[in-house]
C-alpha positions as CSV (number, residue, x, y, z in Angstrom):
1,M,-43.2,-8.4,52.5
2,S,-40.1,-10.5,53.3
3,S,-42.1,-12.8,55.3
4,L,-44.6,-13.7,52.5
5,A,-44.3,-17.1,51.2
6,C,-43.9,-15.9,47.7
7,V,-41.1,-13.6,48.4
8,D,-37.6,-15.6,48.0
9,D,-35.3,-12.8,47.8
10,Q,-34.4,-9.7,50.2
11,V,-36.8,-7.0,49.7
12,L,-35.0,-3.6,49.4
13,P,-36.9,-0.4,50.5
14,L,-37.5,1.8,47.3
15,P,-36.7,5.5,47.5
16,P,-39.7,7.8,47.0
17,L,-38.3,8.7,43.5
18,F,-39.0,5.3,42.1
19,K,-42.7,5.3,43.3
20,F,-43.5,8.2,41.1
21,S,-45.6,7.4,37.9
22,P,-43.4,9.3,35.3
23,L,-40.5,6.6,35.6
24,A,-43.1,4.1,34.1
25,R,-44.1,6.3,31.4
26,S,-42.6,5.3,27.8
27,L,-40.3,7.6,26.4
28,H,-42.3,7.6,23.0
29,A,-44.3,10.2,24.9
30,M,-41.6,12.7,23.9
31,Y,-42.4,12.2,20.3
32,S,-45.9,13.4,20.8
33,T,-47.0,16.6,19.4
34,A,-48.1,17.7,22.8
35,S,-46.5,16.5,26.0
36,P,-49.1,17.1,28.8
37,A,-48.1,18.3,32.2
38,V,-47.1,15.3,34.5
39,H,-48.4,16.1,38.2
40,I,-46.7,14.4,41.0
41,A,-47.5,14.3,44.6
42,L,-44.8,13.5,46.9
43,V,-45.0,11.1,49.7
44,D,-45.0,12.5,53.3
45,G,-41.4,13.4,54.3
46,A,-39.9,13.6,51.0
47,S,-37.6,16.3,50.2
48,S,-38.7,18.3,47.1
49,S,-35.3,19.6,46.0
50,G,-33.8,16.1,46.5
51,V,-36.7,14.5,44.4
52,L,-36.1,17.1,41.7
53,A,-32.5,16.4,41.5
54,S,-32.9,12.8,41.5
55,L,-35.5,13.0,38.9
56,N,-33.7,15.0,36.5
57,A,-30.4,13.0,37.1
58,G,-32.4,9.8,36.1
59,L,-33.9,11.6,32.8
60,K,-30.7,13.0,31.9
61,N,-29.2,9.4,31.9
62,T,-32.1,8.2,29.9
63,T,-32.6,11.2,27.3
64,G,-29.4,13.2,27.7
65,I,-31.3,16.2,28.3
66,H,-30.5,18.4,31.4
67,N,-33.1,19.6,33.6
68,L,-36.1,17.8,32.0
69,V,-38.7,18.6,34.9
70,A,-39.1,21.6,37.0
71,F,-41.4,22.8,39.6
72,D,-44.6,24.6,38.8
73,D,-45.9,27.6,40.6
74,D,-48.2,25.3,42.8
75,G,-45.2,23.2,43.7
76,L,-46.0,20.3,41.3
77,L,-43.5,18.7,39.1
78,Y,-43.9,18.6,35.4
79,E,-42.1,17.9,32.2
80,Y,-41.2,21.2,30.4
81,L,-39.6,20.1,27.2
82,L,-41.7,19.5,24.2
83,P,-40.9,17.6,20.8
84,L,-38.9,20.0,18.5
85,L,-41.5,21.3,16.3
86,N,-42.8,17.8,15.7
87,K,-39.8,17.0,13.6
88,P,-38.1,14.4,15.8
89,S,-36.3,12.6,12.8
90,E,-34.6,15.8,11.5
91,T,-31.6,17.3,13.0
92,E,-32.0,21.2,12.8
93,S,-28.7,22.8,12.8
94,N,-30.1,26.4,11.9
95,L,-26.9,27.3,10.2
96,N,-28.0,28.4,6.8
97,V,-25.5,26.1,5.2
98,I,-27.0,27.2,1.9
99,E,-29.6,24.7,2.5
100,R,-26.9,22.1,3.1
101,L,-25.8,22.6,-0.5
102,G,-28.6,20.2,-1.5
103,R,-30.3,22.7,-3.9
104,F,-27.1,23.2,-5.7
105,E,-26.4,20.1,-7.7
106,N,-27.0,17.7,-4.9
107,S,-23.6,18.5,-3.3
108,L,-24.0,16.7,0.2
109,G,-20.8,15.0,0.6
110,H,-20.5,12.8,-2.5
111,G,-17.4,10.8,-2.9
112,V,-16.3,11.7,0.8
113,V,-15.5,9.2,3.5
114,V,-15.7,10.5,6.8
115,G,-14.0,9.1,9.8
116,I,-15.5,8.9,13.2
117,S,-13.9,7.7,16.4
118,D,-16.3,7.1,19.1
119,S,-18.2,4.7,21.5
120,G,-19.6,2.5,18.8
121,L,-21.9,2.5,16.0
122,Y,-25.2,0.7,15.6
123,M,-25.1,-0.5,12.1
124,D,-28.7,-1.9,11.9
125,H,-30.2,1.5,12.2
126,D,-31.7,2.8,9.0
127,Q,-29.4,5.6,8.9
128,F,-26.3,3.6,8.7
129,D,-27.8,0.1,7.1
130,Q,-26.7,-1.5,3.9
131,P,-27.0,-4.6,1.9
132,S,-23.3,-5.5,2.1
133,P,-21.7,-7.3,5.0
134,R,-20.4,-5.7,8.2
135,E,-17.3,-4.3,7.2
136,F,-15.3,-5.1,10.6
137,G,-11.6,-4.7,10.1
138,T,-11.7,-4.5,6.4
139,I,-12.3,-1.7,3.9
140,N,-15.0,-1.7,1.3
141,P,-15.1,1.6,-0.8
142,H,-18.3,0.5,-2.5
143,A,-20.4,-0.1,0.6
144,R,-23.6,2.3,0.8
145,K,-22.6,3.9,4.2
146,V,-20.1,2.3,6.4
147,V,-17.0,1.5,4.4
148,L,-14.8,0.3,7.5
149,Y,-15.7,-0.6,11.1
150,E,-12.5,-0.8,13.1
151,P,-13.5,-2.6,16.5
152,M,-10.8,-1.5,18.6
153,A,-12.9,-1.9,21.6
154,D,-15.8,-4.2,20.8
155,R,-18.7,-3.9,18.0
156,V,-21.4,-2.2,19.9
157,D,-22.3,1.2,20.9
158,Q,-21.3,1.3,24.4
159,S,-22.5,4.5,25.7
160,K,-23.7,5.1,29.4
161,S,-27.2,5.4,27.8
162,V,-27.9,2.2,25.7
163,T,-31.2,3.8,24.5
164,C,-29.4,6.8,22.8
165,G,-25.8,5.8,22.2
166,H,-23.3,8.4,21.9
167,G,-21.4,7.1,18.7
168,S,-24.4,6.4,16.8
169,H,-26.0,9.8,17.7
170,V,-23.1,11.9,16.5
171,S,-22.4,9.7,13.5
172,G,-26.0,10.4,12.3
173,I,-25.7,14.1,12.6
174,L,-22.7,14.0,10.6
175,A,-23.4,11.6,7.7
176,G,-26.6,9.8,8.4
177,S,-28.9,8.8,5.2
178,S,-31.9,6.6,5.2
179,W,-31.2,3.2,3.5
180,S,-35.1,2.4,3.2
181,Q,-35.6,6.0,2.0
182,L,-38.7,5.8,4.1
183,H,-37.4,8.4,6.7
184,P,-35.6,11.8,6.2
185,D,-31.8,11.9,6.4
186,V,-30.5,13.2,9.4
187,G,-26.9,14.0,8.4
188,V,-25.4,17.4,7.4
189,A,-23.6,15.5,4.7
190,P,-25.9,12.6,4.0
191,Q,-24.1,11.3,0.8
192,A,-20.8,11.0,2.5
193,K,-19.7,7.5,3.7
194,I,-18.3,6.6,7.2
195,A,-15.0,4.8,8.1
196,F,-15.6,4.1,12.1
197,A,-13.1,3.4,14.8
198,D,-14.7,2.1,17.9
199,I,-12.1,3.4,20.5
200,G,-13.9,2.4,23.8
201,S,-11.9,4.4,26.8
202,Q,-8.7,4.8,24.8
203,Q,-6.9,8.0,25.4
204,A,-6.3,10.5,22.2
205,Q,-2.6,10.5,21.1
206,N,-0.4,13.8,20.7
207,L,-2.5,15.6,18.1
208,D,-0.3,18.7,17.5
209,E,2.7,16.5,16.6
210,Y,0.7,14.1,14.2
211,L,-1.1,16.9,12.7
212,F,2.0,18.8,12.0
213,N,3.5,15.7,10.3
214,H,0.3,15.1,8.4
215,P,-0.9,18.7,7.4
216,E,-3.7,17.2,5.2
217,I,-5.5,16.0,8.3
218,L,-8.4,17.9,9.9
219,V,-9.5,17.1,13.3
220,V,-12.7,18.5,14.8
221,I,-13.0,18.1,18.6
222,A,-15.9,18.9,21.0
223,A,-14.9,21.5,23.6
224,G,-16.6,19.6,26.7
225,N,-19.5,20.1,28.8
226,G,-17.7,21.8,31.8
227,G,-18.5,25.4,31.1
228,D,-20.9,25.7,34.3
229,D,-17.6,25.1,36.3
230,G,-16.2,28.5,34.7
231,V,-13.1,29.4,32.7
232,R,-10.3,27.1,31.7
233,T,-12.7,24.1,31.3
234,I,-11.6,22.9,27.9
235,S,-11.1,19.2,28.4
236,S,-8.0,17.3,26.7
237,P,-7.4,16.9,23.9
238,A,-9.7,19.9,22.9
239,G,-7.0,22.4,23.8
240,A,-4.7,21.2,21.0
241,K,-3.9,24.3,18.8
242,N,-3.9,22.4,15.4
243,V,-7.5,21.1,15.8
244,I,-11.0,22.8,15.5
245,T,-12.4,22.8,18.9
246,V,-16.2,23.3,18.8
247,G,-18.4,24.7,21.5
248,A,-22.2,24.5,21.9
249,S,-24.9,27.4,21.0
250,L,-28.5,27.1,21.4
251,T,-31.2,26.7,18.6
252,S,-34.8,28.1,19.3
253,A,-36.9,27.9,22.2
254,D,-40.1,27.2,20.0
255,S,-40.2,23.6,21.6
256,L,-40.6,24.6,25.0
257,L,-43.8,25.2,27.0
258,P,-44.8,28.7,26.9
259,K,-43.7,29.1,30.7
260,F,-40.3,28.2,29.5
261,R,-40.0,30.3,26.3
262,C,-37.7,33.0,26.9
263,P,-36.7,34.4,23.5
264,R,-34.5,37.2,25.4
265,V,-31.9,34.7,26.3
266,Y,-32.9,31.4,24.7
267,N,-32.4,32.0,21.2
268,P,-29.6,31.1,18.5
269,Q,-27.6,34.2,19.5
270,S,-26.6,32.4,22.8
271,V,-24.0,30.0,23.8
272,A,-25.0,27.2,26.2
273,S,-24.2,27.5,29.9
274,F,-22.7,24.2,29.8
275,S,-20.1,24.6,26.6
276,S,-16.5,24.6,28.1
277,Q,-14.5,27.8,28.1
278,G,-11.0,28.9,27.4
279,P,-8.5,29.8,27.9
280,T,-6.0,26.9,27.7
281,S,-3.2,26.6,30.4
282,D,-0.9,28.9,28.3
283,G,-3.7,31.4,27.4
284,R,-4.7,30.6,23.8
285,M,-8.4,31.0,22.9
286,K,-10.7,28.1,22.8
287,P,-13.0,26.9,21.5
288,D,-12.5,27.9,17.8
289,L,-16.2,28.0,16.8
290,V,-19.7,27.1,18.2
291,A,-22.6,25.1,16.6
292,P,-25.9,24.1,17.7
293,G,-25.7,21.7,20.5
294,E,-28.8,22.0,22.6
295,V,-31.2,19.0,22.2
296,L,-30.5,17.6,18.7
297,W,-32.2,14.6,17.3
298,S,-30.4,11.7,15.6
299,A,-30.1,7.9,15.3
300,K,-31.0,5.9,18.2
301,S,-29.0,2.8,19.0
302,E,-30.4,-0.3,20.5
303,A,-28.9,-2.2,23.5
304,P,-25.6,-4.1,23.1
305,G,-26.1,-7.4,21.3
306,S,-29.3,-6.3,19.6
307,T,-29.7,-6.8,15.8
308,A,-33.2,-5.4,15.4
309,K,-33.7,-3.1,12.6
310,T,-34.7,0.5,13.6
311,S,-35.1,4.0,12.3
312,D,-35.8,5.7,15.8
313,V,-34.3,8.8,16.7
314,C,-33.6,10.3,20.3
315,P,-32.4,13.8,21.6
316,L,-29.1,14.4,23.0
317,Q,-27.2,17.7,23.7
318,G,-23.6,18.9,24.3
319,T,-20.8,19.9,22.6
320,S,-20.4,16.3,21.2
321,Q,-23.4,17.2,19.2
322,A,-22.2,20.5,17.9
323,T,-19.1,18.9,16.9
324,P,-20.5,16.6,14.1
325,V,-22.2,19.8,12.7
326,V,-19.0,21.5,12.1
327,A,-17.4,18.3,10.8
328,G,-20.1,18.0,8.3
329,M,-19.7,21.6,7.2
330,A,-16.0,20.7,6.8
331,V,-16.9,17.8,4.5
332,L,-19.0,20.0,2.2
333,I,-16.4,22.8,2.1
334,Y,-13.7,19.9,1.1
335,E,-16.4,18.8,-1.6
336,W,-16.6,22.5,-2.8
337,L,-13.0,22.8,-3.3
338,R,-12.3,19.3,-4.7
339,D,-14.9,19.7,-7.3
340,G,-14.0,23.1,-8.6
341,W,-17.3,25.0,-7.3
342,W,-15.0,27.7,-5.6
343,H,-13.7,29.0,-9.1
344,E,-16.9,30.2,-10.9
345,G,-19.8,28.7,-8.9
346,V,-20.1,25.4,-11.3
347,Y,-19.0,21.8,-10.9
348,D,-15.5,22.1,-12.7
349,T,-13.1,19.5,-11.8
350,S,-10.5,21.0,-14.2
351,V,-10.1,23.7,-11.3
352,G,-10.6,21.3,-8.5
353,M,-8.1,21.1,-5.7
354,T,-6.0,17.8,-5.6
355,Y,-4.5,19.0,-2.3
356,I,-6.4,20.7,0.6
357,P,-4.5,21.4,3.7
358,A,-6.5,21.3,7.0
359,S,-5.4,24.8,7.6
360,L,-7.4,26.0,4.7
361,I,-10.7,24.3,5.7
362,K,-10.3,25.7,9.0
363,A,-9.5,29.1,7.8
364,L,-12.7,29.0,5.5
365,L,-14.8,27.9,8.6
366,V,-13.5,30.5,11.0
367,H,-13.7,33.2,8.2
368,S,-17.3,32.4,7.6
369,S,-18.3,32.7,11.2
370,S,-20.2,35.7,13.1
371,G,-20.2,36.4,16.9
372,L,-23.1,35.6,19.2
373,V,-24.6,38.1,21.7
374,R,-24.5,36.1,25.1
375,R,-23.4,33.3,26.8
376,L,-26.2,31.8,29.4
377,D,-25.8,31.5,33.0
378,H,-26.5,28.4,34.7
379,N,-30.1,29.3,35.3
380,K,-32.5,27.2,37.2
381,V,-35.3,25.9,35.1
382,H,-37.9,27.1,37.5
383,Q,-36.9,30.7,37.2
384,P,-39.2,33.1,35.4
385,C,-37.9,34.6,32.3
386,E,-37.1,37.9,33.7
387,A,-34.8,36.3,36.3
388,R,-32.7,34.2,33.9
389,T,-29.4,35.8,33.3
390,S,-26.8,35.7,30.8
391,V,-23.3,37.4,30.2
392,P,-22.7,39.6,27.0
393,L,-20.0,38.4,24.7
394,H,-17.2,40.0,22.9
395,Y,-15.9,39.1,19.5
396,P,-13.9,36.9,19.4
397,D,-13.8,35.3,23.0
398,M,-13.1,32.3,25.3
399,S,-16.9,31.3,25.2
400,Q,-17.5,31.2,21.4
401,G,-14.3,31.6,19.7
402,Y,-14.8,33.0,16.6
403,G,-18.6,32.3,16.7
404,L,-21.0,30.5,14.5
405,P,-19.9,29.4,11.0
406,N,-22.1,30.0,8.1
407,M,-21.2,28.4,4.8
408,S,-23.4,30.9,2.7
409,N,-20.5,33.4,3.8
410,V,-17.8,31.8,1.8
411,A,-19.4,29.2,-0.6
412,F,-21.0,30.8,-3.6
413,F,-22.6,29.1,-6.8
414,S,-23.2,30.1,-10.3
415,S,-25.8,32.9,-9.8
416,D,-23.5,34.7,-7.3
417,D,-20.3,36.6,-7.4
418,P,-17.1,35.4,-5.5
419,I,-17.3,36.0,-1.8
420,V,-13.9,35.0,-0.8
421,K,-10.4,34.8,-2.1
422,F,-8.0,32.3,-0.7
423,W,-4.5,30.7,-0.8
424,P,-3.8,28.1,-1.7
425,N,-6.1,27.2,-4.5
426,A,-6.2,25.0,-7.7
427,L,-4.8,28.0,-9.8
428,Q,-2.0,28.9,-7.5
429,P,-1.4,25.5,-5.7
430,V,1.8,25.9,-4.0
431,V,0.9,26.4,-0.3
432,P,2.3,29.7,0.9
433,S,5.0,30.1,3.5
434,V,6.9,32.5,5.3
435,T,10.7,32.3,6.7
436,H,11.8,34.0,10.0
437,H,11.3,37.8,9.6
438,G,9.8,37.1,6.0
439,Q,6.8,38.7,4.7
440,D,4.1,38.0,2.2
441,S,1.6,40.8,0.9
442,Y,-1.8,40.4,-0.6
443,P,-3.5,43.6,-2.1
444,A,-7.2,44.5,-1.9
445,T,-9.0,47.6,-2.7
446,L,-11.6,49.0,-0.2
447,T,-14.4,51.5,-1.0
448,R,-16.9,53.4,1.1
449,H,-19.4,51.5,3.2
450,Q,-17.3,48.2,2.9
451,V,-15.5,45.9,5.5
452,F,-12.3,44.1,4.8
453,R,-11.9,40.8,6.7
454,A,-9.1,38.3,6.6
455,T,-8.3,35.1,8.5
456,L,-4.9,33.4,8.8
457,V,-4.4,29.7,9.9
458,W,-1.2,27.5,10.2
459,T,-0.2,24.3,11.5
460,D,2.2,24.8,14.1
461,P,4.9,22.4,15.2
462,P,4.2,20.6,18.5
463,G,5.1,22.5,21.7
464,N,6.7,21.3,24.8
465,L,4.4,19.9,27.4
466,V,6.1,21.7,30.2
467,A,6.6,24.9,28.3
468,T,4.7,28.0,29.4
469,R,3.7,28.8,25.6
470,M,2.7,26.1,23.1
471,L,3.1,28.3,20.0
472,Q,6.2,27.5,18.2
473,N,6.3,29.5,15.1
474,D,4.7,33.0,15.4
475,L,3.0,34.5,12.4
476,D,1.5,38.1,12.4
477,L,-1.4,39.2,10.5
478,F,-2.0,43.0,9.8
479,V,-3.2,45.6,7.4
480,T,-1.6,48.7,5.9
481,V,-2.6,51.3,3.5
482,R,-0.5,51.1,0.3
483,G,2.4,53.3,0.7
484,A,1.8,54.2,4.1
485,P,4.4,53.1,6.6
486,H,2.4,52.4,9.8
487,I,0.0,49.5,10.5
488,V,-3.8,50.4,10.3
489,V,-5.2,47.4,12.1
490,R,-3.8,44.2,13.9
491,S,-5.7,40.9,14.5
492,L,-8.6,40.8,16.7
493,T,-6.6,38.8,19.4
494,S,-3.8,41.3,19.5
495,S,-3.9,43.6,22.6
496,D,-3.1,47.2,22.4
497,E,-0.1,47.7,20.2
498,C,1.3,44.1,20.7
499,N,0.7,41.4,18.0
500,D,-0.9,38.1,19.1
501,R,2.0,35.7,20.5
502,L,-0.2,32.8,21.5
503,N,-2.7,31.7,18.9
504,N,-2.1,30.0,15.2
505,V,-5.6,31.3,14.3
506,E,-5.7,35.2,13.6
507,M,-8.3,37.3,11.9
508,V,-8.3,41.2,10.9
509,Q,-11.6,43.3,10.2
510,V,-11.6,46.8,9.1
511,T,-14.2,49.3,7.5
512,Y,-13.4,52.0,5.2
513,E,-14.2,54.4,7.9
514,D,-11.9,52.8,10.3
515,V,-9.1,53.1,7.7
516,L,-9.6,56.8,7.3
517,R,-9.8,57.4,11.3
518,A,-6.6,55.4,11.7
519,V,-4.5,57.2,8.9
520,G,-5.8,60.5,9.5
521,S,-4.7,61.7,6.1
522,S,-6.5,64.5,4.4
523,E,-5.4,62.9,1.1
524,L,-7.3,59.8,1.7
525,Q,-10.3,61.5,2.6
526,S,-11.0,62.5,-0.9
527,R,-10.5,58.9,-2.4
528,Q,-13.5,56.6,-3.3
529,A,-11.2,53.8,-2.9
530,I,-8.5,52.9,-0.6
531,E,-5.5,50.5,-1.5
532,L,-4.9,48.3,1.3
533,E,-2.0,45.5,1.9
534,L,-2.7,42.5,4.0
535,H,0.5,41.2,5.5
536,V,1.5,37.8,6.7
537,K,4.8,38.1,8.6
538,G,7.1,35.4,10.1
539,A,7.7,37.2,13.5
540,S,9.5,34.2,14.7
541,V,9.9,31.1,12.5
542,L,12.8,28.9,14.2
543,I,11.5,25.6,14.1
544,H,10.9,23.5,10.7
545,G,11.0,26.7,8.8
546,P,9.6,28.1,6.4
547,Q,6.1,28.1,8.0
548,A,3.3,27.1,5.5
549,Y,-0.1,28.7,6.1
550,S,-3.5,29.3,4.6
551,V,-5.2,32.9,4.2
552,V,-8.6,33.9,3.4
553,M,-10.0,37.5,2.6
554,S,-13.2,39.0,1.6
555,I,-15.0,42.6,1.4
556,T,-18.5,42.9,2.1
557,P,-20.9,45.7,2.9
558,S,-20.3,47.3,6.1
559,T,-24.1,47.1,7.3
560,G,-22.5,46.1,10.7
561,A,-19.4,45.3,12.3
562,A,-19.3,42.0,10.4
563,S,-22.0,42.3,7.7
564,R,-22.2,39.0,5.9
565,R,-24.3,37.8,2.7
566,S,-27.2,35.6,3.6
567,S,-28.8,34.6,0.4
568,G,-29.0,35.5,-3.4
569,K,-26.6,37.7,-5.3
570,S,-23.7,38.8,-3.4
571,P,-23.5,42.6,-3.1
572,M,-19.8,42.4,-2.2
573,N,-17.5,44.0,-4.9
574,T,-14.7,42.0,-6.3
575,L,-11.2,42.9,-5.1
576,T,-10.6,45.1,-8.3
577,A,-10.4,43.8,-11.6
578,S,-6.6,43.5,-11.7
579,D,-6.9,41.2,-8.7
580,S,-9.8,38.9,-9.8
581,W,-10.2,35.2,-9.9
582,D,-9.7,35.1,-13.6
583,D,-6.1,36.5,-13.5
584,W,-5.1,33.4,-11.4
585,S,-2.5,31.3,-13.4
586,S,-1.4,28.0,-13.5
587,L,-4.4,25.6,-14.4
588,W,-4.1,22.3,-12.3
589,W,-6.2,19.5,-12.9
590,A,-8.2,17.5,-10.1
591,S,-10.1,14.3,-10.0
592,A,-13.7,14.3,-9.2
593,L,-13.4,10.7,-7.5
594,G,-11.2,12.2,-4.7
595,V,-12.0,10.3,-1.4
596,V,-11.7,12.0,2.1
597,L,-10.6,9.4,4.6
598,I,-11.2,10.3,8.4
599,G,-9.7,8.4,11.1
600,L,-8.4,9.0,14.7
601,V,-6.0,6.3,15.7
602,V,-2.4,6.5,13.8
603,A,-2.6,2.7,13.1
604,L,-5.9,3.1,11.5
605,V,-4.4,6.0,9.4
606,R,-1.5,4.0,8.3
607,H,-3.8,0.9,7.5
608,F,-5.5,3.3,5.0
609,R,-2.1,4.5,3.6
610,R,-0.9,1.1,2.8
611,R,-3.9,0.7,0.4
612,K,-2.2,2.8,-2.2
613,D,-3.2,0.5,-5.0
614,Q,-6.8,2.2,-5.1
615,A,-7.4,4.6,-8.1
616,Q,-8.7,7.5,-5.8
617,P,-6.5,10.2,-4.3
618,T,-6.7,10.1,-0.5
619,K,-7.2,13.0,2.0
620,M,-7.6,12.3,5.7
621,V,-9.7,14.4,8.2
622,V,-10.5,13.6,11.6
623,H,-13.7,13.9,13.9
624,L,-13.7,12.7,17.3
625,H,-15.5,13.6,20.6
626,S,-14.1,15.0,23.7
627,D,-16.8,15.8,26.2
628,G,-15.2,14.8,29.4
629,K,-16.7,11.3,29.3
630,S,-15.4,8.0,28.9
631,Y,-17.0,5.6,26.5
632,G,-16.8,1.7,26.0
633,S,-14.8,-0.9,27.6
634,T,-12.4,-0.1,30.5
């Protein structure tokens, strides 16, 4: 070929992979309702295993999906992933977030600005488009979707895959909404607005120190995608103690070819094999939560420099896709608290919370969660279902943390009974705190066939980087029977008779029957109700004391170790008449125009804070990614 007159440049031999017809196929084939098998014949001498690895690597860069092709029984390669139930333009979280709160007074993030720091945002996408000018470096709170774009790297989505940019994808999952109204909203909180920081390849700052100094800021971080390499694969800064670290769970396998449907392991009760695992270097439990991260569809960016209008979506998977699902839930919880829904299940800003510490939102999310059953091993895609393996999980553990959050376990509306009690709240707005060896107590009444659960979260002072333990102020959570001297149950992360000395998130859970067995009192056996005391103790509060905290507790039917309400009227009894919502005192007023400002970089936060002339009260929450990759300019 080089000797031909029409050939001017050097001709390089192509590897066998590039001769295969699938590479010439359009990615739009993935949007069809039935993706046919693609049969590939290998050239003589080609390594079948090498071709499989190379082809999957190339398709992963293009689509973001791992192991997209596999060998059939006859040795032929074919695609095995079908479109997701013919709904490519919808992000399916499968979380039962009370149907995203949409059926309850259209509560979907209204009046909330979420801040996202990532590889870039394709603002000409229908999910982010708006009639106002591009808000580069300036704030426009009246913009339809993007109120600020801080181009710290550049103004394009610089992901490794220009066809499915990372920043645009996660932004769509969190807050995407169609400008044209011709396409479905893909966001968990579609009415929320976005303040975006294009961070390129900059490193995250010391989050624990910053968050301790700004306890109203919530940071949600991806755990990372190194789980196939084993334990202790949580990537920095996902190991920070004051953030919410999110791992990835599976959705359903209905979108796979029949050969690859394996409901025994591929179902929503499974943690993805790639989801990074704890513990951290000092033994703390991470991740905190998991959410669906296996092949989510969201906004598709165009190539850098393009201004083409688009409404296309694309699939990606990873803990970065799970993270905006949890961040979106945090936005909805903030709105539920801010607008007074928490009190009697109706919109009532007179009991809306004006100050919402990040520890309270984290505590509510953790409290709402339930454990998954298994963690998938790194199975080969060509393995038959019966040969695929998984590892059983305990609750909580280093693969799932406290599991899969479900807002219907904490949020209630007018037709429901209160599900949880929590402090602080608008009627008792002072954030509770304990001193060194100090102790707070919260009463509750437990009857037969009920389970008591309580969750404690505090924003801990930053630790020393060379210390063997990052926890500075150690609080203990435990339960006693009123009038009895000994502890009935310690936190789930305690070991034997020792309290948890590592984590700043603790949970206790105990049934009526467990209390009877633990106390062993004949007097209690005859009681229909047992009076419990929940204790928060300052085991060691020597730095910046007293230590503020948030606590959540609930009582539900014990139709399982962690029985939770799914829909309709809550069967949970209130925590006795003398301890009900109505007896909370000190009415505090809140504004319905509150704005949540989310940002990552301290300079951006300060930039927001200088604008105190705005009428809306401000709160800050942060969502960022940390999947072990670097995006943007170097």
